[in-house]
Wavefront OBJ file of the C-alpha trace (Angstrom):
o trace
v 133.854 -7.483 -9.964
v 132.964 -9.859 -7.134
v 129.423 -10.941 -6.274
v 129.232 -8.672 -3.222
v 130.003 -5.523 -5.246
v 127.552 -6.532 -7.993
v 124.818 -6.991 -5.393
v 125.708 -3.689 -3.701
v 125.514 -1.769 -6.983
v 122.140 -3.305 -7.734
v 120.580 -2.693 -4.305
v 122.155 0.679 -3.506
v 123.517 2.796 -6.370
v 127.099 3.901 -5.716
v 127.760 7.588 -6.452
v 130.892 9.682 -6.918
v 131.427 11.749 -3.747
v 132.246 14.782 -5.883
v 129.868 14.933 -8.861
v 127.319 12.244 -7.868
v 127.798 10.237 -11.060
v 126.880 6.580 -10.640
v 129.921 4.310 -10.237
v 130.756 0.690 -9.709
v 131.679 -0.039 -6.071
v 134.093 0.227 -4.333
v 135.199 3.351 -6.287
v 133.991 6.655 -4.814
v 135.521 9.008 -7.394
v 134.727 8.961 -11.096
v 137.620 9.127 -13.559
v 136.975 12.791 -14.341
v 136.852 13.959 -10.703
v 139.879 11.868 -9.805
v 141.826 13.548 -12.615
v 140.680 17.033 -11.590
v 142.067 16.878 -8.049
v 145.389 18.705 -7.783
v 148.210 16.449 -6.582
v 151.702 17.352 -5.443
v 154.304 16.923 -8.181
v 157.582 15.153 -7.509
v 159.927 17.335 -9.622
v 162.429 14.615 -10.564
v 162.489 12.908 -7.156
v 160.122 10.518 -5.405
v 161.287 12.027 -2.102
v 159.275 15.210 -1.553
v 161.841 16.433 0.978
v 163.923 17.237 -2.120
v 161.403 19.936 -3.093
v 162.710 23.240 -1.654
v 159.245 24.502 -0.683
v 158.422 21.323 1.252
v 161.894 21.053 2.769
v 161.433 24.601 4.071
v 158.212 23.579 5.834
v 159.837 20.536 7.444
v 163.312 21.840 8.263
v 163.839 19.536 11.237
v 162.699 16.290 9.586
v 164.274 13.236 11.235
v 162.817 10.824 8.679
v 164.557 9.949 5.426
v 161.851 10.537 2.833
v 158.353 11.923 2.395
v 155.480 10.797 0.177
v 152.313 12.905 0.033
v 149.323 13.109 -2.269
v 148.063 16.691 -2.083
v 148.115 19.953 -0.172
v 145.617 20.229 2.672
v 142.900 21.913 0.626
v 139.397 21.064 -0.653
v 138.121 18.602 -1.509
v 140.528 16.233 0.254
v 140.734 18.412 3.381
v 136.938 18.254 3.696
v 136.979 14.472 3.300
v 139.696 14.075 5.921
v 137.798 16.285 8.384
v 134.566 14.431 7.660
v 136.210 11.082 8.311
v 138.213 12.146 11.372
v 135.660 14.251 13.219
v 132.280 13.139 11.886
v 132.946 9.435 11.202
v 132.024 9.852 7.518
v 133.645 6.634 6.342
v 132.193 7.108 2.855
v 135.348 9.096 2.021
v 137.830 6.307 2.763
v 137.719 4.759 -0.720
v 137.976 8.171 -2.403
v 141.138 8.875 -0.421
v 142.504 5.425 -1.282
v 141.934 6.107 -4.979
v 143.972 9.313 -4.685
v 146.748 7.489 -2.840
v 146.944 4.704 -5.420
v 147.113 7.208 -8.276
v 149.936 9.111 -6.568
v 151.796 5.894 -5.683
v 151.723 4.910 -9.340
v 153.261 8.269 -10.225
v 155.893 7.965 -7.481
v 156.889 4.452 -8.547
v 157.949 5.851 -11.933
v 160.577 8.053 -10.248
v 164.158 6.789 -10.312
v 164.725 6.856 -6.534
v 161.417 5.322 -5.427
v 161.478 2.528 -2.849
v 158.594 0.622 -1.308
v 158.934 -0.090 2.426
v 158.717 -3.538 3.967
v 155.752 -2.428 6.065
v 153.576 0.580 6.849
v 152.779 1.656 10.414
v 149.854 4.006 11.107
v 150.419 6.744 13.676
v 148.710 5.141 16.695
v 145.849 6.639 18.671
v 145.650 6.398 22.438
v 143.271 3.582 23.379
v 140.742 6.006 24.881
v 140.594 8.204 21.780
v 140.387 5.070 19.607
v 137.465 3.882 21.757
v 135.625 7.209 21.437
v 136.193 7.535 17.684
v 135.714 3.855 16.938
v 138.645 3.623 14.514
v 142.068 5.027 13.663
v 141.586 7.141 10.529
v 145.219 6.685 9.449
v 144.928 2.917 9.683
v 141.659 2.883 7.702
v 142.889 5.164 4.913
v 146.101 3.227 4.274
v 144.697 -0.307 4.291
v 144.235 -2.445 1.157
v 147.302 -1.147 -0.697
v 148.951 -4.566 -1.036
v 151.605 -3.477 1.467
v 151.924 -5.229 4.869
v 150.551 -3.127 7.733
v 151.796 -3.323 11.329
v 149.531 -1.870 14.034
v 151.356 -3.478 16.973
v 154.935 -2.173 17.005
v 154.030 1.460 17.802
v 151.817 2.296 20.783
v 150.568 5.643 22.059
v 151.092 5.622 25.813
v 149.971 9.215 26.559
v 146.553 10.646 25.786
v 147.894 13.965 24.505
v 145.978 17.029 23.370
v 145.132 17.206 19.662
v 148.121 18.702 17.797
v 145.788 20.856 15.679
v 144.806 22.808 18.814
v 148.398 23.811 19.675
v 151.028 26.202 18.347
v 154.380 25.025 16.969
v 156.256 25.103 20.288
v 153.413 23.429 22.183
v 153.145 20.660 19.587
v 156.747 19.603 20.136
v 156.455 19.342 23.931
v 152.968 17.825 23.730
v 154.145 14.810 21.739
v 157.373 14.168 23.702
v 157.279 10.714 25.289
v 153.802 10.019 23.916
v 154.759 6.757 22.181
v 156.565 3.493 22.784
v 158.098 1.126 20.229
v 158.514 -2.637 20.420
v 159.160 -4.059 16.950
v 157.453 -7.364 16.243
v 160.003 -7.996 13.428
v 163.485 -6.630 12.639
v 162.399 -4.235 9.883
v 164.941 -2.312 7.823
v 162.593 0.108 5.989
v 159.360 1.331 7.575
v 156.840 3.892 6.311
v 154.904 5.760 8.992
v 151.464 6.626 7.579
v 149.143 9.436 8.662
v 146.432 11.688 7.290
v 148.157 15.104 7.517
v 151.614 16.495 8.235
v 152.122 20.087 9.408
v 155.207 20.540 11.585
v 156.335 16.897 11.505
v 156.735 16.661 15.299
v 154.626 13.520 15.648
v 156.376 11.558 12.908
v 159.779 12.852 14.066
v 159.115 11.388 17.500
v 158.106 8.050 15.979
v 161.077 8.084 13.595
v 163.530 8.437 16.461
v 161.916 5.509 18.302
v 162.048 3.304 15.204
v 165.683 4.122 14.483
v 166.599 3.495 18.112
v 164.942 0.080 17.720
v 167.188 -0.705 14.736
v 165.211 0.436 11.674
v 167.669 1.771 9.086
v 165.308 3.771 6.866
v 162.097 5.565 7.845
v 159.737 7.098 5.307
v 156.639 9.149 6.059
v 153.546 8.778 3.900
v 150.636 11.209 4.296
v 147.546 12.145 2.343
v 148.060 15.891 2.739
v 150.658 18.492 3.657
v 149.337 21.447 5.644
v 151.215 24.716 5.274
v 150.369 26.962 8.266
v 151.739 30.015 6.419
v 149.791 29.467 3.222
v 146.096 28.795 2.802
v 146.542 26.748 -0.387
l 1 2 3 4 5 6 7 8 9 10 11 12 13 14 15 16 17 18 19 20 21 22 23 24 25 26 27 28 29 30 31 32 33 34 35 36 37 38 39 40 41 42 43 44 45 46 47 48 49 50 51 52 53 54 55 56 57 58 59 60 61 62 63 64 65 66 67 68 69 70 71 72 73 74 75 76 77 78 79 80 81 82 83 84 85 86 87 88 89 90 91 92 93 94 95 96 97 98 99 100 101 102 103 104 105 106 107 108 109 110 111 112 113 114 115 116 117 118 119 120 121 122 123 124 125 126 127 128 129 130 131 132 133 134 135 136 137 138 139 140 141 142 143 144 145 146 147 148 149 150 151 152 153 154 155 156 157 158 159 160 161 162 163 164 165 166 167 168 169 170 171 172 173 174 175 176 177 178 179 180 181 182 183 184 185 186 187 188 189 190 191 192 193 194 195 196 197 198 199 200 201 202 203 204 205 206 207 208 209 210 211 212 213 214 215 216 217 218 219 220 221 222 223 224 225 226 227 228 229 230
């Protein structure tokens, strides 16, 4: 543990966001609570698009593979909402712990591949200014994987996808992004907080492949099933 974390634990006790047990920073979930959170199982493949139930939700996926941690359900759904809409950054490290645990599980699968770089779904500059940060960028940092926040740009300040129906989501996101790769990547992972219909990441996937990227993965914290409350 570095000096900063030792000092932080001494001055301000660090507590588990779930059970309030005292922890050593930067962890925000104790071992017990981390183990209790339901995660999506891979069922013999690191690519979750190979699961029939998930493939059914994302029938028109343009990307090559999907990695996700959990269904969009408590407690992770509450943490994501708290971070995204109420700027409750305390949940970032808890979400990172979940991601790292799931990545370890995925890496044991026979067809797992790490990308060269991860690219957060970009926010329009005005929304980024109002929120103060891009939640997808914050969640997926510090994973020992290069992160590129320059190649993808949001050029249209679209309505929030969560406020629209399936048909509206597709037209809302059309032409919302531009792509100018800063390096000739071959395998990119687009990272986001939630996937529902996949329209946003499909749009980005098509831009990346048009720019010469051979393989596009999508990594998300949660999968939201609009037909099932989970």
